[in-house]
C-alpha positions in Angstrom: 88.8 -56.3 -4.9 91.3 -55.1 -7.8 93.8 -52.0 -7.1 91.5 -48.9 -6.6 92.3 -45.7 -8.8 91.8 -42.4 -8.4 89.6 -39.7 -10.2 90.7 -35.9 -10.4 88.0 -33.5 -11.5 88.7 -29.8 -12.1 86.2 -27.1 -12.1 87.3 -23.3 -12.3 86.2 -20.4 -10.1 85.6 -16.9 -11.3 89.4 -15.9 -11.0 90.5 -19.0 -13.1 91.7 -20.8 -10.3 91.0 -24.6 -10.3 89.1 -26.4 -7.6 89.8 -30.1 -7.4 87.8 -33.0 -6.4 89.7 -35.9 -5.8 88.4 -39.3 -4.9 89.7 -43.1 -4.6 87.0 -45.4 -6.3 87.1 -48.7 -8.5 86.6 -46.7 -11.5 87.3 -47.5 -14.9 87.9 -45.0 -18.1 87.3 -45.4 -21.8 87.6 -43.1 -24.8 85.1 -40.8 -23.4 86.1 -40.4 -19.9 85.2 -41.8 -16.5 82.5 -44.5 -17.3 80.9 -44.0 -14.0 80.0 -40.3 -14.7 76.0 -40.5 -14.8 72.9 -38.3 -14.9 70.6 -40.3 -12.7 68.2 -37.3 -12.0 68.3 -35.1 -15.0 70.0 -32.3 -12.7 73.5 -32.4 -13.9 76.7 -34.8 -13.4 76.8 -37.7 -10.8 79.8 -39.7 -10.0 79.8 -43.3 -8.6 82.3 -43.9 -6.3 82.9 -47.6 -5.2 84.9 -49.2 -2.2 85.3 -52.7 -0.9 85.1 -53.6 3.0 86.2 -57.2 3.6 84.6 -58.9 6.5 87.1 -60.8 9.1 88.2 -63.7 7.1 86.7 -67.4 8.0 86.4 -70.4 5.5 85.7 -68.0 2.8 86.3 -64.4 1.6 83.4 -62.1 2.1 82.7 -58.3 2.1 80.6 -55.7 0.7 81.0 -53.5 -2.3 79.7 -50.2 -1.2 78.8 -47.4 -3.9 78.1 -43.9 -3.0 76.9 -41.1 -5.3 78.3 -37.6 -5.9 76.7 -34.6 -7.4 78.2 -31.5 -9.0 76.7 -28.1 -7.5 78.3 -25.2 -8.8 82.1 -25.5 -8.5 81.8 -28.4 -5.7 80.9 -31.9 -5.5 78.8 -33.5 -2.6 77.9 -37.0 -1.5 74.0 -37.4 -2.1 72.6 -40.2 0.0 69.3 -41.0 -0.8 67.0 -41.9 -3.8 68.4 -41.3 -7.4 67.0 -43.0 -10.3 65.8 -46.5 -9.3 68.3 -47.1 -6.7 68.9 -45.7 -3.0 72.5 -44.6 -2.0 74.7 -45.6 -1.0 74.4 -49.2 -2.1 75.4 -52.0 -0.1 76.2 -55.2 -2.2 77.4 -58.5 -0.4 79.7 -60.6 -1.8 80.9 -64.2 -0.7 84.1 -65.9 -2.6 84.4 -68.0 -4.3 81.6 -67.3 -6.8 79.1 -68.9 -7.9 78.7 -70.6 -4.5 76.4 -67.5 -3.8 75.7 -64.6 -6.1 76.1 -61.0 -4.9 72.9 -59.4 -3.9 72.1 -55.9 -2.6 71.5 -55.6 1.0 70.3 -52.9 3.8 73.2 -52.2 5.8 72.6 -49.1 8.0 75.3 -50.4 10.4 77.9 -50.2 7.8 77.3 -46.3 7.1 80.4 -45.4 9.1 82.2 -47.1 6.6 81.3 -45.1 3.9 83.8 -42.1 3.3 82.7 -38.7 2.4 85.0 -37.0 -0.3 83.2 -33.7 -0.5 85.4 -31.1 -1.7 83.6 -28.0 -0.3 85.9 -26.4 2.2 83.0 -24.4 3.7 81.8 -27.7 4.8 85.4 -29.0 6.0 86.9 -29.1 9.2 89.4 -26.1 10.3 92.5 -27.7 11.3 93.4 -27.6 14.9 95.9 -29.6 17.4 93.0 -31.8 18.3 91.2 -33.2 15.1 89.7 -35.9 17.3 91.6 -38.7 15.5 95.2 -39.3 14.5 95.5 -38.1 10.8 97.5 -40.5 8.9 97.4 -39.2 5.3 96.0 -36.6 3.1 95.2 -37.3 -0.9 95.5 -34.0 -2.0 97.0 -30.7 -1.1 95.6 -27.4 -2.2 97.8 -24.3 -1.2 96.8 -20.7 -1.7 98.9 -17.7 -1.8 99.4 -14.5 -3.1 101.4 -16.2 -6.2 98.2 -18.4 -6.6 97.2 -21.8 -6.2 99.5 -25.0 -6.1 97.9 -28.2 -6.2 99.6 -31.6 -5.3 97.9 -35.1 -5.6 99.1 -38.3 -4.3 98.8 -40.1 -0.9 100.7 -37.9 1.3 101.9 -38.9 4.7 100.9 -36.3 7.5 104.4 -36.0 8.8 105.5 -33.5 5.6 102.1 -31.8 5.6 101.5 -30.7 9.1 104.1 -28.6 9.3 102.8 -26.7 6.4 99.4 -26.7 7.9 100.3 -25.4 11.4 103.1 -23.1 10.0 102.4 -19.8 11.5 100.8 -17.2 9.2 98.6 -20.3 7.6 95.6 -21.7 8.2 93.8 -24.9 6.6 90.8 -26.7 6.4 90.4 -30.8 5.9 87.7 -32.3 3.8 86.8 -35.8 3.4 88.1 -36.8 6.8 87.2 -40.3 7.3 87.8 -42.2 10.7 88.8 -45.8 10.6 86.1 -47.6 12.5 87.6 -49.2 15.7 90.7 -47.0 15.6 91.9 -43.5 16.3 93.3 -43.1 13.0 91.9 -41.1 10.2 92.4 -40.0 6.5 91.4 -37.0 4.7 90.6 -36.5 1.0 91.9 -32.7 1.0 93.7 -30.2 2.8 93.1 -26.5 2.0 96.0 -24.5 3.3 95.8 -20.6 3.1 98.7 -18.5 3.5 97.5 -15.6 5.6 
């Protein structure tokens, strides 16, 4: 429940353009880089991504740490649900505070799958921006703009007010990846907006 962090991973395509993968997580770094970079299956880099979902407050604070696994395939990263190594992802770990009244435990929580964002960054599996996304887009974590001059990448938490004019401007098209709708609302966020000047 400490402040979360962000991770930005860059791959480079055959033209030398950076391909960003951007996630928000409870990640930590050491002298070797991101500590949550693993190789559970022997197939290449995998990255753990963890979020906290708090249950409505009662007399004690409780909720779930939700851990998803991302795998790099080629230039892009994909969320890979299912068995990897000794665990099945995503993992749901139930916490009740204050400890040590109860100990954290892994639980089966299929009803919480809609809480797991998908930060996969392949634009081919993204959603083409239209006037009706099916939800009200509140923010975008990463903006990638392609034009004849090259590729520009901006990171941070971008409110959609300044982003949408770029996306909807005549002569541009855009794809959203990592679209996540907040449960019980009509609001959503996106991991990245990929904007191309036509």
